[in-house]
Phi, psi and omega in degrees: 000319179297321179294322179296322180294319180296318179297321179295319179296317181295323178295318178297321179296318180297317178297320180295318179294320178297321179295320178297316180296319179295316178298319180297317180297317180297315180297321179296317179295319178297321180292318179297320179295319179296319179295319180296318178295320179294318178296321178296318178296319179295323178294320177297316179297320180296318179295320178296320179295320179297323179296327184277346181290146176298139181260145176231137182294146178283164178212160180271112183293341181268354183292144180265134177238128181296145180285331183224157173267113184274122178298152182264123177283181183289161177298327178300312181293319180296322179294324178299313182285334174296324178275002181058043178251160179292139173213142183298142179295340180305325181298338181258002178278166177304320180295317180294319179290324177295318178297320178297320179294316179295321181293324179295321181286343184252020183259020181299325181253015183282156175286150182240157175219158179285141178215149177263122181235110180052051177068014177239130178274128182215162175274132176232147177300139179303325183296334182287349180257004185249145172287148180268137180295331182282353181298132182268145171291157184304321183287349178265356178287153167285162180297324179296316178300316180297316184298318179285319184295320183296325179294315178296321179300315180296322178297317186283329176289332174292316178298328182275003173077032175298152176303142182302322181299319180291319178300313182294322180296315179293319179298317178294319179300313180294325179294317179296321177296314183299326183257012183290142182293337181293344178299334182277351182269159176301130182059019181295318181294321179296321178296317180294326178292322175298317179295319180298319180298318182290322181289316181292331177297320181283333185279325185276000000 
């Protein structure tokens, strides 16, 4: 009889432990489900918040942006440097580029001729193939005109694929002129402009 009572007690203890384990498992599952539901709600709220935030367009950090907007000279001047021929720096000055822009807008009644442009035959205004009478020689430019024109000139000879050696030589030449000590002397800039004209004539 005593053994039967002990067995009954042990069975009740086992059942009680099983019940505790089952309750613990249920509570754990309920807690995990509640946490999952809360995380899902928080994720939905985060997405809604992201949608409401102001948007800004992406950009390419490696993209190159020019420091200055280089005015476009006349087709005549561009053709000259494409052929690696001498052309007055005036065509690359603000006055020369402005004149080219005005001339382009006023060619509606101009005569046209056939021209080959990048292996394509097209009609171009006759005026774009002619030198302008108002074009100034390099030594007749003001120093400001020369300073701006040389920069535009260097940009365009690079675009036209001049040899790197020639580009560097001209860039160095213009740099030495710009920083020459004679600029501080009376008529020093005018003398340097005469020298620049003779040198660029020989280089192009």
